[in-house]
mmCIF file of the N, C-alpha and C atoms, coordinates in Angstrom:
data_MODEL
# 
_entry.id   MODEL 
# 
loop_
_atom_site.group_PDB 
_atom_site.id 
_atom_site.type_symbol 
_atom_site.label_atom_id 
_atom_site.label_alt_id 
_atom_site.label_comp_id 
_atom_site.label_asym_id 
_atom_site.label_entity_id 
_atom_site.label_seq_id 
_atom_site.pdbx_PDB_ins_code 
_atom_site.Cartn_x 
_atom_site.Cartn_y 
_atom_site.Cartn_z 
_atom_site.occupancy 
_atom_site.B_iso_or_equiv 
_atom_site.pdbx_formal_charge 
_atom_site.auth_seq_id 
_atom_site.auth_comp_id 
_atom_site.auth_asym_id 
_atom_site.auth_atom_id 
_atom_site.pdbx_PDB_model_num 
ATOM 1   N N  . MET A 1 1  ? 83.767  115.445 82.480  1.00 0.00 ? 1  MET A N  1 
ATOM 2   C CA . MET A 1 1  ? 83.499  114.072 83.160  1.00 0.00 ? 1  MET A CA 1 
ATOM 3   C C  . MET A 1 1  ? 82.621  113.186 82.819  1.00 0.00 ? 1  MET A C  1 
ATOM 4   N N  . MET A 1 2  ? 82.958  111.724 82.426  1.00 0.00 ? 2  MET A N  1 
ATOM 5   C CA . MET A 1 2  ? 82.142  110.870 82.053  1.00 0.00 ? 2  MET A CA 1 
ATOM 6   C C  . MET A 1 2  ? 81.259  110.188 83.194  1.00 0.00 ? 2  MET A C  1 
ATOM 7   N N  . GLU A 1 3  ? 80.140  109.815 82.682  1.00 0.00 ? 3  GLU A N  1 
ATOM 8   C CA . GLU A 1 3  ? 79.337  109.127 83.478  1.00 0.00 ? 3  GLU A CA 1 
ATOM 9   C C  . GLU A 1 3  ? 79.556  107.779 83.291  1.00 0.00 ? 3  GLU A C  1 
ATOM 10  N N  . ARG A 1 4  ? 79.366  107.111 84.127  1.00 0.00 ? 4  ARG A N  1 
ATOM 11  C CA . ARG A 1 4  ? 79.324  105.835 84.520  1.00 0.00 ? 4  ARG A CA 1 
ATOM 12  C C  . ARG A 1 4  ? 77.877  105.172 84.093  1.00 0.00 ? 4  ARG A C  1 
ATOM 13  N N  . HIS A 1 5  ? 77.720  104.125 83.321  1.00 0.00 ? 5  HIS A N  1 
ATOM 14  C CA . HIS A 1 5  ? 76.691  103.486 82.941  1.00 0.00 ? 5  HIS A CA 1 
ATOM 15  C C  . HIS A 1 5  ? 75.981  102.868 83.881  1.00 0.00 ? 5  HIS A C  1 
ATOM 16  N N  . SER A 1 6  ? 75.025  102.612 84.317  1.00 0.00 ? 6  SER A N  1 
ATOM 17  C CA . SER A 1 6  ? 74.729  101.366 85.454  1.00 0.00 ? 6  SER A CA 1 
ATOM 18  C C  . SER A 1 6  ? 74.633  99.881  84.442  1.00 0.00 ? 6  SER A C  1 
ATOM 19  N N  . ALA A 1 7  ? 75.222  98.924  85.390  1.00 0.00 ? 7  ALA A N  1 
ATOM 20  C CA . ALA A 1 7  ? 75.437  97.591  84.645  1.00 0.00 ? 7  ALA A CA 1 
ATOM 21  C C  . ALA A 1 7  ? 74.334  97.134  84.527  1.00 0.00 ? 7  ALA A C  1 
ATOM 22  N N  . GLN A 1 8  ? 73.633  96.172  83.155  1.00 0.00 ? 8  GLN A N  1 
ATOM 23  C CA . GLN A 1 8  ? 72.973  95.228  83.153  1.00 0.00 ? 8  GLN A CA 1 
ATOM 24  C C  . GLN A 1 8  ? 73.239  93.988  83.418  1.00 0.00 ? 8  GLN A C  1 
ATOM 25  N N  . SER A 1 9  ? 72.300  93.459  83.942  1.00 0.00 ? 9  SER A N  1 
ATOM 26  C CA . SER A 1 9  ? 72.399  92.006  84.158  1.00 0.00 ? 9  SER A CA 1 
ATOM 27  C C  . SER A 1 9  ? 73.363  90.766  83.325  1.00 0.00 ? 9  SER A C  1 
ATOM 28  N N  . ASP A 1 10 ? 72.635  91.096  82.051  1.00 0.00 ? 10 ASP A N  1 
ATOM 29  C CA . ASP A 1 10 ? 73.629  90.460  81.174  1.00 0.00 ? 10 ASP A CA 1 
ATOM 30  C C  . ASP A 1 10 ? 74.996  91.066  80.269  1.00 0.00 ? 10 ASP A C  1 
ATOM 31  N N  . THR A 1 11 ? 75.306  92.079  81.100  1.00 0.00 ? 11 THR A N  1 
ATOM 32  C CA . THR A 1 11 ? 76.711  92.923  81.045  1.00 0.00 ? 11 THR A CA 1 
ATOM 33  C C  . THR A 1 11 ? 77.649  92.198  82.029  1.00 0.00 ? 11 THR A C  1 
ATOM 34  N N  . PRO A 1 12 ? 78.912  91.593  81.485  1.00 0.00 ? 12 PRO A N  1 
ATOM 35  C CA . PRO A 1 12 ? 79.658  90.717  82.813  1.00 0.00 ? 12 PRO A CA 1 
ATOM 36  C C  . PRO A 1 12 ? 80.292  92.313  83.557  1.00 0.00 ? 12 PRO A C  1 
ATOM 37  N N  . PRO A 1 13 ? 80.769  91.907  84.557  1.00 0.00 ? 13 PRO A N  1 
ATOM 38  C CA . PRO A 1 13 ? 80.973  92.985  85.433  1.00 0.00 ? 13 PRO A CA 1 
ATOM 39  C C  . PRO A 1 13 ? 82.757  92.905  85.226  1.00 0.00 ? 13 PRO A C  1 
ATOM 40  N N  . GLU A 1 14 ? 83.124  94.672  85.505  1.00 0.00 ? 14 GLU A N  1 
ATOM 41  C CA . GLU A 1 14 ? 84.669  94.577  85.057  1.00 0.00 ? 14 GLU A CA 1 
ATOM 42  C C  . GLU A 1 14 ? 85.238  94.309  85.780  1.00 0.00 ? 14 GLU A C  1 
ATOM 43  N N  . LEU A 1 15 ? 86.541  94.117  84.863  1.00 0.00 ? 15 LEU A N  1 
ATOM 44  C CA . LEU A 1 15 ? 87.467  92.938  85.456  1.00 0.00 ? 15 LEU A CA 1 
ATOM 45  C C  . LEU A 1 15 ? 87.900  93.313  86.940  1.00 0.00 ? 15 LEU A C  1 
ATOM 46  N N  . ALA A 1 16 ? 88.112  94.739  87.332  1.00 0.00 ? 16 ALA A N  1 
ATOM 47  C CA . ALA A 1 16 ? 89.014  94.822  88.365  1.00 0.00 ? 16 ALA A CA 1 
ATOM 48  C C  . ALA A 1 16 ? 87.687  94.440  89.744  1.00 0.00 ? 16 ALA A C  1 
ATOM 49  N N  . GLU A 1 17 ? 86.457  94.699  89.282  1.00 0.00 ? 17 GLU A N  1 
ATOM 50  C CA . GLU A 1 17 ? 85.426  94.311  90.401  1.00 0.00 ? 17 GLU A CA 1 
ATOM 51  C C  . GLU A 1 17 ? 85.550  93.005  90.101  1.00 0.00 ? 17 GLU A C  1 
ATOM 52  N N  . ASP A 1 18 ? 85.274  92.343  89.415  1.00 0.00 ? 18 ASP A N  1 
ATOM 53  C CA . ASP A 1 18 ? 85.297  90.638  89.218  1.00 0.00 ? 18 ASP A CA 1 
ATOM 54  C C  . ASP A 1 18 ? 86.517  89.770  89.519  1.00 0.00 ? 18 ASP A C  1 
ATOM 55  N N  . LEU A 1 19 ? 87.357  90.473  89.763  1.00 0.00 ? 19 LEU A N  1 
ATOM 56  C CA . LEU A 1 19 ? 89.025  89.611  89.816  1.00 0.00 ? 19 LEU A CA 1 
ATOM 57  C C  . LEU A 1 19 ? 89.346  89.815  91.852  1.00 0.00 ? 19 LEU A C  1 
ATOM 58  N N  . LEU A 1 20 ? 89.966  87.933  91.953  1.00 0.00 ? 20 LEU A N  1 
ATOM 59  C CA . LEU A 1 20 ? 89.877  87.883  92.986  1.00 0.00 ? 20 LEU A CA 1 
ATOM 60  C C  . LEU A 1 20 ? 91.252  87.511  93.092  1.00 0.00 ? 20 LEU A C  1 
ATOM 61  N N  . ARG A 1 21 ? 91.969  88.176  94.122  1.00 0.00 ? 21 ARG A N  1 
ATOM 62  C CA . ARG A 1 21 ? 93.925  88.289  94.202  1.00 0.00 ? 21 ARG A CA 1 
ATOM 63  C C  . ARG A 1 21 ? 94.196  87.710  94.936  1.00 0.00 ? 21 ARG A C  1 
ATOM 64  N N  . GLY A 1 22 ? 94.829  86.399  94.702  1.00 0.00 ? 22 GLY A N  1 
ATOM 65  C CA . GLY A 1 22 ? 95.485  85.684  95.883  1.00 0.00 ? 22 GLY A CA 1 
ATOM 66  C C  . GLY A 1 22 ? 94.729  84.680  96.415  1.00 0.00 ? 22 GLY A C  1 
ATOM 67  N N  . ALA A 1 23 ? 95.202  83.339  96.951  1.00 0.00 ? 23 ALA A N  1 
ATOM 68  C CA . ALA A 1 23 ? 94.579  82.308  97.786  1.00 0.00 ? 23 ALA A CA 1 
ATOM 69  C C  . ALA A 1 23 ? 93.787  82.852  98.852  1.00 0.00 ? 23 ALA A C  1 
ATOM 70  N N  . ASP A 1 24 ? 94.413  83.857  99.682  1.00 0.00 ? 24 ASP A N  1 
ATOM 71  C CA . ASP A 1 24 ? 93.046  84.428  100.374 1.00 0.00 ? 24 ASP A CA 1 
ATOM 72  C C  . ASP A 1 24 ? 91.940  84.863  100.134 1.00 0.00 ? 24 ASP A C  1 
ATOM 73  N N  . GLU A 1 25 ? 92.236  85.752  99.064  1.00 0.00 ? 25 GLU A N  1 
ATOM 74  C CA . GLU A 1 25 ? 90.955  86.500  98.579  1.00 0.00 ? 25 GLU A CA 1 
ATOM 75  C C  . GLU A 1 25 ? 89.811  85.294  98.132  1.00 0.00 ? 25 GLU A C  1 
ATOM 76  N N  . ILE A 1 26 ? 90.337  84.124  97.479  1.00 0.00 ? 26 ILE A N  1 
ATOM 77  C CA . ILE A 1 26 ? 89.228  83.561  96.705  1.00 0.00 ? 26 ILE A CA 1 
ATOM 78  C C  . ILE A 1 26 ? 89.068  82.444  98.009  1.00 0.00 ? 26 ILE A C  1 
ATOM 79  N N  . ALA A 1 27 ? 89.684  82.062  99.119  1.00 0.00 ? 27 ALA A N  1 
ATOM 80  C CA . ALA A 1 27 ? 88.878  81.257  99.963  1.00 0.00 ? 27 ALA A CA 1 
ATOM 81  C C  . ALA A 1 27 ? 88.260  82.212  100.742 1.00 0.00 ? 27 ALA A C  1 
ATOM 82  N N  . GLU A 1 28 ? 88.424  83.418  101.056 1.00 0.00 ? 28 GLU A N  1 
ATOM 83  C CA . GLU A 1 28 ? 87.303  84.468  101.715 1.00 0.00 ? 28 GLU A CA 1 
ATOM 84  C C  . GLU A 1 28 ? 86.338  84.036  100.737 1.00 0.00 ? 28 GLU A C  1 
ATOM 85  N N  . PHE A 1 29 ? 86.159  84.184  99.398  1.00 0.00 ? 29 PHE A N  1 
ATOM 86  C CA . PHE A 1 29 ? 84.746  84.225  98.914  1.00 0.00 ? 29 PHE A CA 1 
ATOM 87  C C  . PHE A 1 29 ? 84.477  82.677  98.347  1.00 0.00 ? 29 PHE A C  1 
ATOM 88  N N  . ILE A 1 30 ? 84.878  81.791  98.474  1.00 0.00 ? 30 ILE A N  1 
ATOM 89  C CA . ILE A 1 30 ? 84.532  80.288  98.727  1.00 0.00 ? 30 ILE A CA 1 
ATOM 90  C C  . ILE A 1 30 ? 83.727  80.096  99.616  1.00 0.00 ? 30 ILE A C  1 
ATOM 91  N N  . PHE A 1 31 ? 84.808  80.223  100.721 1.00 0.00 ? 31 PHE A N  1 
ATOM 92  C CA . PHE A 1 31 ? 84.359  79.522  102.461 1.00 0.00 ? 31 PHE A CA 1 
ATOM 93  C C  . PHE A 1 31 ? 84.126  80.799  103.155 1.00 0.00 ? 31 PHE A C  1 
ATOM 94  N N  . GLY A 1 32 ? 84.593  81.975  103.235 1.00 0.00 ? 32 GLY A N  1 
ATOM 95  C CA . GLY A 1 32 ? 83.919  82.855  104.304 1.00 0.00 ? 32 GLY A CA 1 
ATOM 96  C C  . GLY A 1 32 ? 85.452  83.294  104.891 1.00 0.00 ? 32 GLY A C  1 
ATOM 97  N N  . ASP A 1 33 ? 86.143  82.331  104.938 1.00 0.00 ? 33 ASP A N  1 
ATOM 98  C CA . ASP A 1 33 ? 87.439  82.293  105.657 1.00 0.00 ? 33 ASP A CA 1 
ATOM 99  C C  . ASP A 1 33 ? 89.031  82.090  105.041 1.00 0.00 ? 33 ASP A C  1 
ATOM 100 N N  . ARG A 1 34 ? 89.617  83.382  104.991 1.00 0.00 ? 34 ARG A N  1 
ATOM 101 C CA . ARG A 1 34 ? 90.945  83.509  104.899 1.00 0.00 ? 34 ARG A CA 1 
ATOM 102 C C  . ARG A 1 34 ? 92.048  82.298  105.205 1.00 0.00 ? 34 ARG A C  1 
ATOM 103 N N  . GLU A 1 35 ? 91.711  81.858  106.361 1.00 0.00 ? 35 GLU A N  1 
ATOM 104 C CA . GLU A 1 35 ? 92.459  80.784  106.730 1.00 0.00 ? 35 GLU A CA 1 
ATOM 105 C C  . GLU A 1 35 ? 92.338  79.112  106.000 1.00 0.00 ? 35 GLU A C  1 
ATOM 106 N N  . SER A 1 36 ? 91.203  79.600  105.299 1.00 0.00 ? 36 SER A N  1 
ATOM 107 C CA . SER A 1 36 ? 91.085  78.236  103.917 1.00 0.00 ? 36 SER A CA 1 
ATOM 108 C C  . SER A 1 36 ? 91.953  78.252  102.696 1.00 0.00 ? 36 SER A C  1 
ATOM 109 N N  . ARG A 1 37 ? 92.965  79.020  102.583 1.00 0.00 ? 37 ARG A N  1 
ATOM 110 C CA . ARG A 1 37 ? 93.623  79.288  101.528 1.00 0.00 ? 37 ARG A CA 1 
ATOM 111 C C  . ARG A 1 37 ? 94.352  77.737  101.127 1.00 0.00 ? 37 ARG A C  1 
ATOM 112 N N  . ARG A 1 38 ? 94.548  76.822  101.716 1.00 0.00 ? 38 ARG A N  1 
ATOM 113 C CA . ARG A 1 38 ? 95.456  75.574  101.825 1.00 0.00 ? 38 ARG A CA 1 
ATOM 114 C C  . ARG A 1 38 ? 94.085  74.900  100.757 1.00 0.00 ? 38 ARG A C  1 
ATOM 115 N N  . LYS A 1 39 ? 92.778  75.162  101.147 1.00 0.00 ? 39 LYS A N  1 
ATOM 116 C CA . LYS A 1 39 ? 91.821  74.198  100.330 1.00 0.00 ? 39 LYS A CA 1 
ATOM 117 C C  . LYS A 1 39 ? 91.778  74.809  98.595  1.00 0.00 ? 39 LYS A C  1 
ATOM 118 N N  . VAL A 1 40 ? 91.890  76.090  98.713  1.00 0.00 ? 40 VAL A N  1 
ATOM 119 C CA . VAL A 1 40 ? 91.886  76.285  97.047  1.00 0.00 ? 40 VAL A CA 1 
ATOM 120 C C  . VAL A 1 40 ? 92.975  76.012  96.451  1.00 0.00 ? 40 VAL A C  1 
ATOM 121 N N  . TYR A 1 41 ? 94.467  76.016  96.947  1.00 0.00 ? 41 TYR A N  1 
ATOM 122 C CA . TYR A 1 41 ? 95.339  75.298  96.201  1.00 0.00 ? 41 TYR A CA 1 
ATOM 123 C C  . TYR A 1 41 ? 94.822  73.781  95.951  1.00 0.00 ? 41 TYR A C  1 
ATOM 124 N N  . TYR A 1 42 ? 94.278  72.918  96.964  1.00 0.00 ? 42 TYR A N  1 
ATOM 125 C CA . TYR A 1 42 ? 94.167  71.618  96.614  1.00 0.00 ? 42 TYR A CA 1 
ATOM 126 C C  . TYR A 1 42 ? 93.163  71.301  95.990  1.00 0.00 ? 42 TYR A C  1 
ATOM 127 N N  . LEU A 1 43 ? 91.764  72.358  95.716  1.00 0.00 ? 43 LEU A N  1 
ATOM 128 C CA . LEU A 1 43 ? 91.324  72.258  94.739  1.00 0.00 ? 43 LEU A CA 1 
ATOM 129 C C  . LEU A 1 43 ? 91.398  72.584  93.138  1.00 0.00 ? 43 LEU A C  1 
ATOM 130 N N  . ALA A 1 44 ? 92.409  73.497  93.298  1.00 0.00 ? 44 ALA A N  1 
ATOM 131 C CA . ALA A 1 44 ? 92.899  73.636  91.913  1.00 0.00 ? 44 ALA A CA 1 
ATOM 132 C C  . ALA A 1 44 ? 93.424  73.148  91.259  1.00 0.00 ? 44 ALA A C  1 
ATOM 133 N N  . GLU A 1 45 ? 94.063  72.035  92.097  1.00 0.00 ? 45 GLU A N  1 
ATOM 134 C CA . GLU A 1 45 ? 94.966  70.789  91.879  1.00 0.00 ? 45 GLU A CA 1 
ATOM 135 C C  . GLU A 1 45 ? 94.311  69.893  91.462  1.00 0.00 ? 45 GLU A C  1 
ATOM 136 N N  . CYS A 1 46 ? 93.036  69.306  92.239  1.00 0.00 ? 46 CYS A N  1 
ATOM 137 C CA . CYS A 1 46 ? 92.535  68.101  92.315  1.00 0.00 ? 46 CYS A CA 1 
ATOM 138 C C  . CYS A 1 46 ? 91.022  68.224  91.285  1.00 0.00 ? 46 CYS A C  1 
ATOM 139 N N  . CYS A 1 47 ? 90.418  69.600  91.506  1.00 0.00 ? 47 CYS A N  1 
ATOM 140 C CA . CYS A 1 47 ? 88.890  69.682  91.492  1.00 0.00 ? 47 CYS A CA 1 
ATOM 141 C C  . CYS A 1 47 ? 88.706  70.308  89.978  1.00 0.00 ? 47 CYS A C  1 
ATOM 142 N N  . ARG A 1 48 ? 90.063  70.914  89.302  1.00 0.00 ? 48 ARG A N  1 
ATOM 143 C CA . ARG A 1 48 ? 89.637  71.776  88.615  1.00 0.00 ? 48 ARG A CA 1 
ATOM 144 C C  . ARG A 1 48 ? 89.098  73.552  88.927  1.00 0.00 ? 48 ARG A C  1 
ATOM 145 N N  . LEU A 1 49 ? 89.862  73.505  89.864  1.00 0.00 ? 49 LEU A N  1 
ATOM 146 C CA . LEU A 1 49 ? 88.924  74.856  90.467  1.00 0.00 ? 49 LEU A CA 1 
ATOM 147 C C  . LEU A 1 49 ? 89.582  76.273  89.258  1.00 0.00 ? 49 LEU A C  1 
ATOM 148 N N  . PRO A 1 50 ? 88.506  76.641  88.748  1.00 0.00 ? 50 PRO A N  1 
ATOM 149 C CA . PRO A 1 50 ? 88.860  77.743  87.507  1.00 0.00 ? 50 PRO A CA 1 
ATOM 150 C C  . PRO A 1 50 ? 89.474  79.002  88.061  1.00 0.00 ? 50 PRO A C  1 
ATOM 151 N N  . VAL A 1 51 ? 91.122  78.776  88.104  1.00 0.00 ? 51 VAL A N  1 
ATOM 152 C CA . VAL A 1 51 ? 91.600  79.912  88.662  1.00 0.00 ? 51 VAL A CA 1 
ATOM 153 C C  . VAL A 1 51 ? 93.338  80.102  87.885  1.00 0.00 ? 51 VAL A C  1 
ATOM 154 N N  . PHE A 1 52 ? 93.898  81.041  87.989  1.00 0.00 ? 52 PHE A N  1 
ATOM 155 C CA . PHE A 1 52 ? 94.999  81.198  86.808  1.00 0.00 ? 52 PHE A CA 1 
ATOM 156 C C  . PHE A 1 52 ? 95.678  81.895  87.972  1.00 0.00 ? 52 PHE A C  1 
ATOM 157 N N  . ARG A 1 53 ? 97.104  82.577  86.926  1.00 0.00 ? 53 ARG A N  1 
ATOM 158 C CA . ARG A 1 53 ? 98.041  82.981  87.448  1.00 0.00 ? 53 ARG A CA 1 
ATOM 159 C C  . ARG A 1 53 ? 98.617  84.084  86.582  1.00 0.00 ? 53 ARG A C  1 
ATOM 160 N N  . LEU A 1 54 ? 98.451  85.333  87.924  1.00 0.00 ? 54 LEU A N  1 
ATOM 161 C CA . LEU A 1 54 ? 98.729  86.387  86.968  1.00 0.00 ? 54 LEU A CA 1 
ATOM 162 C C  . LEU A 1 54 ? 100.535 86.820  87.563  1.00 0.00 ? 54 LEU A C  1 
ATOM 163 N N  . GLY A 1 55 ? 101.534 86.252  87.166  1.00 0.00 ? 55 GLY A N  1 
ATOM 164 C CA . GLY A 1 55 ? 102.644 85.942  87.351  1.00 0.00 ? 55 GLY A CA 1 
ATOM 165 C C  . GLY A 1 55 ? 102.875 84.680  88.650  1.00 0.00 ? 55 GLY A C  1 
ATOM 166 N N  . SER A 1 56 ? 103.229 85.256  89.580  1.00 0.00 ? 56 SER A N  1 
ATOM 167 C CA . SER A 1 56 ? 103.066 83.789  90.493  1.00 0.00 ? 56 SER A CA 1 
ATOM 168 C C  . SER A 1 56 ? 102.013 84.234  91.443  1.00 0.00 ? 56 SER A C  1 
ATOM 169 N N  . MET A 1 57 ? 101.061 85.041  91.159  1.00 0.00 ? 57 MET A N  1 
ATOM 170 C CA . MET A 1 57 ? 99.816  85.198  91.924  1.00 0.00 ? 57 MET A CA 1 
ATOM 171 C C  . MET A 1 57 ? 98.531  84.218  91.682  1.00 0.00 ? 57 MET A C  1 
ATOM 172 N N  . LEU A 1 58 ? 98.337  83.479  92.177  1.00 0.00 ? 58 LEU A N  1 
ATOM 173 C CA . LEU A 1 58 ? 96.879  82.810  91.918  1.00 0.00 ? 58 LEU A CA 1 
ATOM 174 C C  . LEU A 1 58 ? 95.444  83.446  91.520  1.00 0.00 ? 58 LEU A C  1 
ATOM 175 N N  . CYS A 1 59 ? 94.760  83.853  91.366  1.00 0.00 ? 59 CYS A N  1 
ATOM 176 C CA . CYS A 1 59 ? 93.736  84.549  90.912  1.00 0.00 ? 59 CYS A CA 1 
ATOM 177 C C  . CYS A 1 59 ? 92.848  83.842  90.153  1.00 0.00 ? 59 CYS A C  1 
ATOM 178 N N  . ALA A 1 60 ? 91.199  84.471  90.250  1.00 0.00 ? 60 ALA A N  1 
ATOM 179 C CA . ALA A 1 60 ? 89.700  83.977  89.742  1.00 0.00 ? 60 ALA A CA 1 
ATOM 180 C C  . ALA A 1 60 ? 89.033  84.853  89.912  1.00 0.00 ? 60 ALA A C  1 
ATOM 181 N N  . ARG A 1 61 ? 87.909  84.754  88.902  1.00 0.00 ? 61 ARG A N  1 
ATOM 182 C CA . ARG A 1 61 ? 86.917  85.613  88.804  1.00 0.00 ? 61 ARG A CA 1 
ATOM 183 C C  . ARG A 1 61 ? 85.919  85.205  89.661  1.00 0.00 ? 61 ARG A C  1 
ATOM 184 N N  . ARG A 1 62 ? 85.181  86.314  90.127  1.00 0.00 ? 62 ARG A N  1 
ATOM 185 C CA . ARG A 1 62 ? 84.008  85.823  90.881  1.00 0.00 ? 62 ARG A CA 1 
ATOM 186 C C  . ARG A 1 62 ? 83.002  85.305  89.830  1.00 0.00 ? 62 ARG A C  1 
ATOM 187 N N  . SER A 1 63 ? 82.462  85.779  89.078  1.00 0.00 ? 63 SER A N  1 
ATOM 188 C CA . SER A 1 63 ? 81.984  85.062  87.916  1.00 0.00 ? 63 SER A CA 1 
ATOM 189 C C  . SER A 1 63 ? 81.927  83.967  88.116  1.00 0.00 ? 63 SER A C  1 
ATOM 190 N N  . VAL A 1 64 ? 83.288  83.511  87.285  1.00 0.00 ? 64 VAL A N  1 
ATOM 191 C CA . VAL A 1 64 ? 83.334  82.323  87.011  1.00 0.00 ? 64 VAL A CA 1 
ATOM 192 C C  . VAL A 1 64 ? 83.452  81.072  88.110  1.00 0.00 ? 64 VAL A C  1 
ATOM 193 N N  . LEU A 1 65 ? 83.611  81.516  89.197  1.00 0.00 ? 65 LEU A N  1 
ATOM 194 C CA . LEU A 1 65 ? 83.579  80.971  90.566  1.00 0.00 ? 65 LEU A CA 1 
ATOM 195 C C  . LEU A 1 65 ? 82.013  80.431  90.471  1.00 0.00 ? 65 LEU A C  1 
ATOM 196 N N  . LEU A 1 66 ? 81.497  81.435  90.181  1.00 0.00 ? 66 LEU A N  1 
ATOM 197 C CA . LEU A 1 66 ? 80.100  81.056  91.046  1.00 0.00 ? 66 LEU A CA 1 
ATOM 198 C C  . LEU A 1 66 ? 79.397  80.170  89.820  1.00 0.00 ? 66 LEU A C  1 
ATOM 199 N N  . ASN A 1 67 ? 79.629  80.481  87.994  1.00 0.00 ? 67 ASN A N  1 
ATOM 200 C CA . ASN A 1 67 ? 79.097  79.516  87.377  1.00 0.00 ? 67 ASN A CA 1 
ATOM 201 C C  . ASN A 1 67 ? 79.631  78.322  87.571  1.00 0.00 ? 67 ASN A C  1 
ATOM 202 N N  . TRP A 1 68 ? 80.943  77.936  88.405  1.00 0.00 ? 68 TRP A N  1 
ATOM 203 C CA . TRP A 1 68 ? 81.743  76.743  88.271  1.00 0.00 ? 68 TRP A CA 1 
ATOM 204 C C  . TRP A 1 68 ? 81.267  75.968  89.431  1.00 0.00 ? 68 TRP A C  1 
ATOM 205 N N  . ILE A 1 69 ? 80.678  76.424  90.660  1.00 0.00 ? 69 ILE A N  1 
ATOM 206 C CA . ILE A 1 69 ? 79.889  76.063  91.686  1.00 0.00 ? 69 ILE A CA 1 
ATOM 207 C C  . ILE A 1 69 ? 78.577  75.624  91.254  1.00 0.00 ? 69 ILE A C  1 
ATOM 208 N N  . ALA A 1 70 ? 77.649  76.607  90.822  1.00 0.00 ? 70 ALA A N  1 
ATOM 209 C CA . ALA A 1 70 ? 76.555  76.102  90.181  1.00 0.00 ? 70 ALA A CA 1 
ATOM 210 C C  . ALA A 1 70 ? 76.889  74.674  88.902  1.00 0.00 ? 70 ALA A C  1 
ATOM 211 N N  . GLY A 1 71 ? 77.909  74.330  88.411  1.00 0.00 ? 71 GLY A N  1 
ATOM 212 C CA . GLY A 1 71 ? 77.828  73.004  87.607  1.00 0.00 ? 71 GLY A CA 1 
ATOM 213 C C  . GLY A 1 71 ? 78.136  72.316  88.615  1.00 0.00 ? 71 GLY A C  1 
ATOM 214 N N  . GLN A 1 72 ? 78.669  72.449  89.606  1.00 0.00 ? 72 GLN A N  1 
ATOM 215 C CA . GLN A 1 72 ? 79.307  71.640  90.777  1.00 0.00 ? 72 GLN A CA 1 
ATOM 216 C C  . GLN A 1 72 ? 77.643  70.856  91.310  1.00 0.00 ? 72 GLN A C  1 
ATOM 217 N N  . GLU A 1 73 ? 77.005  71.939  91.686  1.00 0.00 ? 73 GLU A N  1 
ATOM 218 C CA . GLU A 1 73 ? 75.577  71.593  92.435  1.00 0.00 ? 73 GLU A CA 1 
ATOM 219 C C  . GLU A 1 73 ? 74.793  71.017  91.283  1.00 0.00 ? 73 GLU A C  1 
ATOM 220 N N  . GLY A 1 74 ? 75.096  71.050  89.892  1.00 0.00 ? 74 GLY A N  1 
ATOM 221 C CA . GLY A 1 74 ? 73.999  70.335  89.074  1.00 0.00 ? 74 GLY A CA 1 
ATOM 222 C C  . GLY A 1 74 ? 74.650  68.703  88.859  1.00 0.00 ? 74 GLY A C  1 
ATOM 223 N N  . ARG A 1 75 ? 75.710  68.412  89.190  1.00 0.00 ? 75 ARG A N  1 
ATOM 224 C CA . ARG A 1 75 ? 76.247  67.607  89.383  1.00 0.00 ? 75 ARG A CA 1 
ATOM 225 C C  . ARG A 1 75 ? 76.199  66.143  90.279  1.00 0.00 ? 75 ARG A C  1 
ATOM 226 N N  . VAL A 1 76 ? 75.040  66.807  91.511  1.00 0.00 ? 76 VAL A N  1 
ATOM 227 C CA . VAL A 1 76 ? 75.053  65.996  92.510  1.00 0.00 ? 76 VAL A CA 1 
ATOM 228 C C  . VAL A 1 76 ? 73.757  65.000  92.040  1.00 0.00 ? 76 VAL A C  1 
ATOM 229 N N  . SER A 1 77 ? 73.790  64.039  92.567  1.00 0.00 ? 77 SER A N  1 
ATOM 230 C CA . SER A 1 77 ? 72.696  63.031  92.326  1.00 0.00 ? 77 SER A CA 1 
ATOM 231 C C  . SER A 1 77 ? 72.223  63.060  93.432  1.00 0.00 ? 77 SER A C  1 
ATOM 232 N N  . LEU A 1 78 ? 70.708  63.296  93.583  1.00 0.00 ? 78 LEU A N  1 
ATOM 233 C CA . LEU A 1 78 ? 70.102  63.056  94.523  1.00 0.00 ? 78 LEU A CA 1 
ATOM 234 C C  . LEU A 1 78 ? 69.744  61.453  94.568  1.00 0.00 ? 78 LEU A C  1 
ATOM 235 N N  . PRO A 1 79 ? 69.549  60.881  96.050  1.00 0.00 ? 79 PRO A N  1 
ATOM 236 C CA . PRO A 1 79 ? 69.155  59.504  96.033  1.00 0.00 ? 79 PRO A CA 1 
ATOM 237 C C  . PRO A 1 79 ? 67.775  59.597  95.637  1.00 0.00 ? 79 PRO A C  1 
ATOM 238 N N  . SER A 1 80 ? 67.464  58.346  94.481  1.00 0.00 ? 80 SER A N  1 
ATOM 239 C CA . SER A 1 80 ? 66.014  57.938  94.299  1.00 0.00 ? 80 SER A CA 1 
ATOM 240 C C  . SER A 1 80 ? 65.367  57.639  95.339  1.00 0.00 ? 80 SER A C  1 
ATOM 241 N N  . ALA A 1 81 ? 63.886  58.080  95.321  1.00 0.00 ? 81 ALA A N  1 
ATOM 242 C CA . ALA A 1 81 ? 63.220  57.559  96.180  1.00 0.00 ? 81 ALA A CA 1 
ATOM 243 C C  . ALA A 1 81 ? 62.662  56.341  96.436  1.00 0.00 ? 81 ALA A C  1 
ATOM 244 N N  . LYS A 1 82 ? 63.026  55.463  97.426  1.00 0.00 ? 82 LYS A N  1 
ATOM 245 C CA . LYS A 1 82 ? 62.383  53.738  97.680  1.00 0.00 ? 82 LYS A CA 1 
ATOM 246 C C  . LYS A 1 82 ? 61.171  53.919  97.164  1.00 0.00 ? 82 LYS A C  1 
ATOM 247 N N  . LYS A 1 83 ? 60.468  52.692  96.709  1.00 0.00 ? 83 LYS A N  1 
ATOM 248 C CA . LYS A 1 83 ? 59.318  52.567  96.276  1.00 0.00 ? 83 LYS A CA 1 
ATOM 249 C C  . LYS A 1 83 ? 58.998  51.460  97.393  1.00 0.00 ? 83 LYS A C  1 
ATOM 250 N N  . THR A 1 84 ? 57.863  51.968  97.986  1.00 0.00 ? 84 THR A N  1 
ATOM 251 C CA . THR A 1 84 ? 57.136  50.691  98.646  1.00 0.00 ? 84 THR A CA 1 
ATOM 252 C C  . THR A 1 84 ? 56.064  50.003  98.353  1.00 0.00 ? 84 THR A C  1 
# 
C-alpha cells in the first residue's frame, strides 16, 4: 500500500482536488451561491475569467481563480488622500 505524502505549500494541489466542474461549482466557489452561474458565463466572456472547457463543460482550477482574484484586487486603485 502506498502512503500519500503530505503536500508542501509550494506544491500545486492535485488536479482532482483543484478542479471545479461546471458553472455551478465555479459560482459556488467565487460567490458562495450556485444561483450565480450566469455571472460566471458573463465574467468568462467580458472579464477574462480564467476558465476552460472539457467537452461542453465549463471548468476552472481553484488555484488559478484565487491567483486571478488576487490580481484583480491589485488592479484596484485607491483614491488618493486629499491634501488640506
